[in-house]
FIKE-73443 format. One record per residue (C-alpha): residue number from 1; x, y, z. Coordinates in nm, 2 decimals. Example, Ala and Ser with C-alpha at 12.3 -4.5 7.8 and 13.67 -1.06 7.14 Angstrom:
BEGIN
(atom 1; (1.23; -0.45; 0.78))
(atom 2; (1.37; -0.11; 0.71))
# end
This chain:
BEGIN
(atom 1; (-26.98; 2.39; 3.13))
(atom 2; (-26.68; 2.21; 3.29))
(atom 3; (-26.34; 2.33; 3.18))
(atom 4; (-26.11; 2.06; 3.03))
(atom 5; (-25.79; 2.00; 3.23))
(atom 6; (-25.62; 1.84; 2.93))
(atom 7; (-25.37; 2.07; 2.75))
(atom 8; (-25.45; 2.16; 2.40))
(atom 9; (-25.23; 2.00; 2.13))
(atom 10; (-25.04; 2.33; 2.08))
(atom 11; (-24.95; 2.36; 2.44))
(atom 12; (-24.85; 1.99; 2.45))
(atom 13; (-24.62; 2.06; 2.16))
(atom 14; (-24.44; 2.34; 2.34))
(atom 15; (-24.41; 2.13; 2.66))
(atom 16; (-24.25; 1.84; 2.47))
(atom 17; (-24.03; 2.07; 2.28))
(atom 18; (-23.90; 2.23; 2.60))
(atom 19; (-23.81; 1.90; 2.76))
(atom 20; (-23.66; 1.78; 2.43))
(atom 21; (-23.42; 2.08; 2.42))
(atom 22; (-23.33; 2.03; 2.79))
(atom 23; (-23.24; 1.67; 2.72))
(atom 24; (-23.04; 1.77; 2.41))
(atom 25; (-22.84; 2.03; 2.61))
(atom 26; (-22.78; 1.78; 2.89))
(atom 27; (-22.66; 1.52; 2.64))
(atom 28; (-22.44; 1.78; 2.47))
(atom 29; (-22.27; 1.85; 2.80))
(atom 30; (-22.20; 1.48; 2.85))
(atom 31; (-22.06; 1.45; 2.50))
(atom 32; (-21.83; 1.76; 2.51))
(atom 33; (-21.69; 1.71; 2.86))
(atom 34; (-21.47; 1.41; 2.75))
(atom 35; (-21.36; 1.61; 2.45))
(atom 36; (-21.23; 1.88; 2.67))
(atom 37; (-21.06; 1.63; 2.90))
(atom 38; (-20.90; 1.46; 2.59))
(atom 39; (-20.76; 1.79; 2.47))
(atom 40; (-20.60; 1.85; 2.81))
(atom 41; (-20.47; 1.49; 2.84))
(atom 42; (-20.44; 1.36; 2.48))
(atom 43; (-20.28; 1.03; 2.59))
(atom 44; (-20.54; 0.91; 2.84))
(atom 45; (-20.75; 0.74; 2.57))
(atom 46; (-20.45; 0.52; 2.48))
(atom 47; (-20.41; 0.40; 2.84))
(atom 48; (-20.76; 0.33; 2.97))
(atom 49; (-20.62; 0.05; 3.19))
(atom 50; (-20.39; 0.29; 3.39))
(atom 51; (-20.54; 0.42; 3.72))
(atom 52; (-20.50; 0.79; 3.76))
(atom 53; (-20.48; 1.04; 4.05))
(atom 54; (-20.54; 1.41; 4.02))
(atom 55; (-20.31; 1.69; 4.15))
(atom 56; (-20.49; 1.78; 4.47))
(atom 57; (-20.57; 1.42; 4.55))
(atom 58; (-20.20; 1.35; 4.54))
(atom 59; (-20.13; 1.65; 4.76))
(atom 60; (-20.38; 1.53; 5.02))
(atom 61; (-20.24; 1.17; 5.01))
(atom 62; (-19.87; 1.27; 4.99))
(atom 63; (-19.77; 1.11; 5.32))
(atom 64; (-19.96; 0.79; 5.25))
(atom 65; (-19.80; 0.71; 4.91))
(atom 66; (-19.45; 0.67; 4.76))
(atom 67; (-19.40; 0.91; 4.48))
(atom 68; (-19.18; 0.78; 4.20))
(atom 69; (-19.03; 1.00; 3.92))
(atom 70; (-19.00; 0.78; 3.61))
(atom 71; (-18.80; 1.03; 3.40))
(atom 72; (-18.42; 1.02; 3.35))
(atom 73; (-18.18; 1.07; 3.64))
(atom 74; (-18.09; 1.41; 3.49))
(atom 75; (-18.44; 1.54; 3.47))
(atom 76; (-18.50; 1.42; 3.82))
(atom 77; (-18.19; 1.60; 3.94))
(atom 78; (-18.31; 1.93; 3.79))
(atom 79; (-18.67; 1.93; 3.92))
(atom 80; (-18.88; 1.69; 4.11))
(atom 81; (-19.15; 1.65; 4.37))
(atom 82; (-19.00; 1.67; 4.72))
(atom 83; (-18.94; 1.33; 4.86))
(atom 84; (-18.99; 1.15; 4.53))
(atom 85; (-18.77; 0.86; 4.44))
(atom 86; (-18.62; 0.81; 4.09))
(atom 87; (-18.68; 0.49; 3.89))
(atom 88; (-18.64; 0.57; 3.51))
(atom 89; (-18.90; 0.38; 3.30))
(atom 90; (-18.63; 0.35; 3.03))
(atom 91; (-18.44; 0.12; 3.26))
(atom 92; (-18.51; -0.24; 3.16))
(atom 93; (-18.52; -0.33; 3.53))
(atom 94; (-18.81; -0.09; 3.59))
(atom 95; (-19.07; -0.36; 3.68))
(atom 96; (-18.83; -0.51; 3.94))
(atom 97; (-18.74; -0.16; 4.07))
(atom 98; (-19.10; -0.06; 4.14))
(atom 99; (-19.17; -0.40; 4.30))
(atom 100; (-18.88; -0.34; 4.54))
(atom 101; (-18.99; 0.01; 4.61))
(atom 102; (-19.34; -0.11; 4.69))
(atom 103; (-19.21; -0.37; 4.93))
(atom 104; (-18.95; -0.16; 5.10))
(atom 105; (-19.18; 0.15; 5.16))
(atom 106; (-19.49; -0.05; 5.23))
(atom 107; (-19.70; 0.23; 5.06))
(atom 108; (-19.88; 0.24; 4.72))
(atom 109; (-19.68; 0.40; 4.44))
(atom 110; (-19.77; 0.71; 4.25))
(atom 111; (-19.58; 0.75; 3.92))
(atom 112; (-19.52; 1.08; 3.73))
(atom 113; (-19.32; 1.23; 3.45))
(atom 114; (-19.32; 1.57; 3.27))
(atom 115; (-19.70; 1.61; 3.22))
(atom 116; (-20.00; 1.61; 2.99))
(atom 117; (-19.82; 1.50; 2.67))
(atom 118; (-19.55; 1.29; 2.83))
(atom 119; (-19.60; 0.92; 2.78))
(atom 120; (-19.35; 0.79; 3.03))
(atom 121; (-19.58; 0.79; 3.33))
(atom 122; (-19.85; 0.60; 3.14))
(atom 123; (-19.61; 0.34; 3.02))
(atom 124; (-19.47; 0.31; 3.37))
(atom 125; (-19.82; 0.27; 3.51))
(atom 126; (-19.90; -0.01; 3.27))
(atom 127; (-19.57; -0.19; 3.35))
(atom 128; (-19.65; -0.16; 3.72))
(atom 129; (-19.99; -0.31; 3.67))
(atom 130; (-19.84; -0.60; 3.48))
(atom 131; (-19.59; -0.65; 3.76))
(atom 132; (-19.88; -0.71; 3.99))
(atom 133; (-19.88; -0.37; 4.17))
(atom 134; (-20.26; -0.31; 4.14))
(atom 135; (-20.27; -0.03; 4.39))
(atom 136; (-20.03; 0.19; 4.18))
(atom 137; (-20.16; 0.51; 4.03))
(atom 138; (-20.03; 0.76; 3.77))
(atom 139; (-20.02; 1.13; 3.82))
(atom 140; (-20.03; 1.25; 3.46))
(atom 141; (-20.04; 1.62; 3.55))
(atom 142; (-19.66; 1.59; 3.58))
(atom 143; (-19.39; 1.79; 3.74))
(atom 144; (-19.48; 2.12; 3.57))
(atom 145; (-19.84; 2.13; 3.71))
(atom 146; (-19.71; 2.02; 4.05))
(atom 147; (-19.43; 2.28; 4.06))
(atom 148; (-19.66; 2.56; 3.97))
(atom 149; (-19.93; 2.45; 4.22))
(atom 150; (-19.69; 2.35; 4.51))
(atom 151; (-19.35; 2.51; 4.47))
(atom 152; (-19.30; 2.46; 4.85))
(atom 153; (-19.31; 2.08; 4.79))
(atom 154; (-19.07; 2.09; 4.48))
(atom 155; (-18.70; 2.07; 4.46))
(atom 156; (-18.50; 2.26; 4.19))
(atom 157; (-18.13; 2.15; 4.15))
(atom 158; (-18.13; 2.00; 4.50))
(atom 159; (-18.29; 2.30; 4.68))
(atom 160; (-18.65; 2.40; 4.76))
(atom 161; (-18.81; 2.58; 4.47))
(atom 162; (-19.01; 2.80; 4.72))
(atom 163; (-19.17; 3.01; 4.43))
(atom 164; (-19.30; 2.92; 4.09))
(atom 165; (-19.15; 3.25; 3.97))
(atom 166; (-18.81; 3.06; 3.96))
(atom 167; (-18.94; 2.83; 3.69))
(atom 168; (-18.81; 2.90; 3.34))
(atom 169; (-19.08; 3.05; 3.12))
(atom 170; (-19.17; 2.94; 2.77))
(atom 171; (-19.06; 3.29; 2.66))
(atom 172; (-18.72; 3.24; 2.82))
(atom 173; (-18.68; 2.90; 2.65))
(atom 174; (-18.79; 3.04; 2.31))
(atom 175; (-18.51; 3.30; 2.33))
(atom 176; (-18.26; 3.02; 2.31))
(atom 177; (-18.44; 2.82; 2.03))
(atom 178; (-18.32; 2.82; 1.67))
(atom 179; (-18.48; 2.66; 1.37))
(atom 180; (-18.28; 2.37; 1.21))
(atom 181; (-18.16; 2.61; 0.94))
(atom 182; (-18.04; 2.88; 1.19))
(atom 183; (-17.88; 2.61; 1.40))
(atom 184; (-17.69; 2.45; 1.11))
(atom 185; (-17.55; 2.79; 1.01))
(atom 186; (-17.38; 2.83; 1.35))
(atom 187; (-17.23; 2.48; 1.37))
(atom 188; (-16.89; 2.57; 1.22))
(atom 189; (-16.81; 2.83; 1.48))
(atom 190; (-16.97; 2.67; 1.79))
(atom 191; (-16.93; 2.38; 2.03))
(atom 192; (-17.20; 2.13; 1.93))
(atom 193; (-17.34; 1.86; 2.16))
(atom 194; (-17.58; 1.58; 2.07))
(atom 195; (-17.76; 1.48; 2.39))
(atom 196; (-17.97; 1.20; 2.24))
(atom 197; (-17.96; 0.85; 2.39))
(atom 198; (-17.76; 0.59; 2.20))
(atom 199; (-18.09; 0.43; 2.09))
(atom 200; (-18.22; 0.76; 1.96))
(atom 201; (-17.89; 0.83; 1.79))
(atom 202; (-17.85; 0.49; 1.63))
(atom 203; (-17.50; 0.58; 1.53))
(atom 204; (-17.61; 0.87; 1.31))
(atom 205; (-17.50; 1.22; 1.40))
(atom 206; (-17.63; 1.53; 1.23))
(atom 207; (-17.30; 1.72; 1.20))
(atom 208; (-17.03; 1.45; 1.16))
(atom 209; (-16.69; 1.56; 1.28))
(atom 210; (-16.82; 1.88; 1.43))
(atom 211; (-17.02; 1.75; 1.73))
(atom 212; (-16.98; 1.54; 2.04))
(atom 213; (-17.24; 1.29; 2.17))
(atom 214; (-17.30; 1.33; 2.54))
(atom 215; (-17.58; 1.18; 2.74))
(atom 216; (-17.73; 1.41; 3.00))
(atom 217; (-17.67; 1.17; 3.28))
(atom 218; (-17.29; 1.19; 3.21))
(atom 219; (-17.24; 1.50; 3.41))
(atom 220; (-16.86; 1.50; 3.40))
(atom 221; (-16.85; 1.49; 3.02))
(atom 222; (-17.13; 1.74; 2.99))
(atom 223; (-16.94; 1.98; 3.21))
(atom 224; (-16.63; 1.94; 2.99))
(atom 225; (-16.82; 2.04; 2.68))
(atom 226; (-16.97; 2.34; 2.86))
(atom 227; (-16.62; 2.44; 2.98))
(atom 228; (-16.48; 2.40; 2.63))
(atom 229; (-16.74; 2.65; 2.49))
(atom 230; (-16.66; 2.90; 2.76))
(atom 231; (-16.28; 2.87; 2.72))
(atom 232; (-16.30; 2.90; 2.34))
(atom 233; (-16.55; 3.19; 2.36))
(atom 234; (-16.79; 3.00; 2.13))
(atom 235; (-17.16; 2.95; 2.15))
(atom 236; (-17.28; 2.62; 2.29))
(atom 237; (-17.52; 2.44; 2.05))
(atom 238; (-17.73; 2.15; 2.19))
(atom 239; (-17.99; 1.93; 2.03))
(atom 240; (-18.19; 1.63; 2.14))
(atom 241; (-18.43; 1.40; 1.96))
(atom 242; (-18.75; 1.60; 1.96))
(atom 243; (-18.69; 1.92; 2.16))
(atom 244; (-18.82; 1.78; 2.49))
(atom 245; (-18.50; 1.72; 2.68))
(atom 246; (-18.33; 2.06; 2.63))
(atom 247; (-18.56; 2.26; 2.86))
(atom 248; (-18.42; 2.06; 3.16))
(atom 249; (-18.06; 2.13; 3.04))
(atom 250; (-18.15; 2.50; 3.03))
(atom 251; (-18.19; 2.51; 3.41))
(atom 252; (-17.85; 2.36; 3.45))
(atom 253; (-17.69; 2.61; 3.21))
(atom 254; (-17.86; 2.90; 3.37))
(atom 255; (-17.75; 2.78; 3.72))
(atom 256; (-17.39; 2.77; 3.59))
(atom 257; (-17.42; 3.12; 3.46))
(atom 258; (-17.39; 3.02; 3.09))
(atom 259; (-17.57; 3.26; 2.86))
(atom 260; (-17.43; 3.19; 2.51))
(atom 261; (-17.62; 2.88; 2.43))
(atom 262; (-17.89; 2.77; 2.18))
(atom 263; (-18.11; 2.46; 2.12))
(atom 264; (-18.25; 2.32; 1.80))
(atom 265; (-18.63; 2.37; 1.79))
(atom 266; (-18.79; 2.02; 1.74))
(atom 267; (-18.45; 1.84; 1.77))
(atom 268; (-18.31; 1.59; 1.53))
(atom 269; (-18.66; 1.50; 1.40))
(atom 270; (-18.72; 1.86; 1.29))
(atom 271; (-18.37; 1.86; 1.12))
(atom 272; (-18.45; 1.55; 0.92))
(atom 273; (-18.78; 1.70; 0.81))
(atom 274; (-18.59; 2.01; 0.71))
(atom 275; (-18.36; 1.80; 0.49))
(atom 276; (-18.65; 1.62; 0.34))
(atom 277; (-18.80; 1.95; 0.23))
(atom 278; (-18.47; 2.04; 0.05))
(atom 279; (-18.29; 2.22; 0.32))
(atom 280; (-17.91; 2.20; 0.39))
# end
């Protein structure tokens, strides 16, 4: 009797089930991969029109592009990619500035800011696209990723970084962070500086009569406030809008040998939330 070459229904069921599970696993991998990417770069989804470049691709093409730091002049002066030029995206002339850079260097531009959760580079990339610079890309890994990966191609306070060990750790920053409540208790016996921009401040200080408003780019006035704290033997208290600018000031203070300084965790936004909850 000839043997049938057709699989029995039970075997067919197992075969189909195996392939079905393989397809489900494959589809699951496709679904979860973007989620992981979104977690690492949460702002990418908001700027799908902005062309991106990854860290090692930028490293490979470094001599063929013009790297542009779109942060403030102060942030740039503290830490930047070697050879990068500075064009703050907050400057209303930014579209014109990047057009001039593209024309003068003859190379495509790569824009960057602080990193994964910093929106400045995405905004800059969109503005560059709208200005007609279609070959512009955004490196959204930011200066932090770059400095850790390529310290030899990074400048810290005007000198080669040489080693990522010289970067200030989160633990070191946390040692100088105070909650809004703790910060407020020290105000009376300290030199207090508000480093928010005029737009962020909107004429409203947190500690009226006990603080001075000084933008980070105003180095001369900033130095005067630091000197005042040292001369009066008082702690230097500094707050910004959301706690994102003070880490760059910490490099400057440490370089000057200042040790008695504190920042407000979360900045002015956190202080207003603290007041809304009944603090103060």
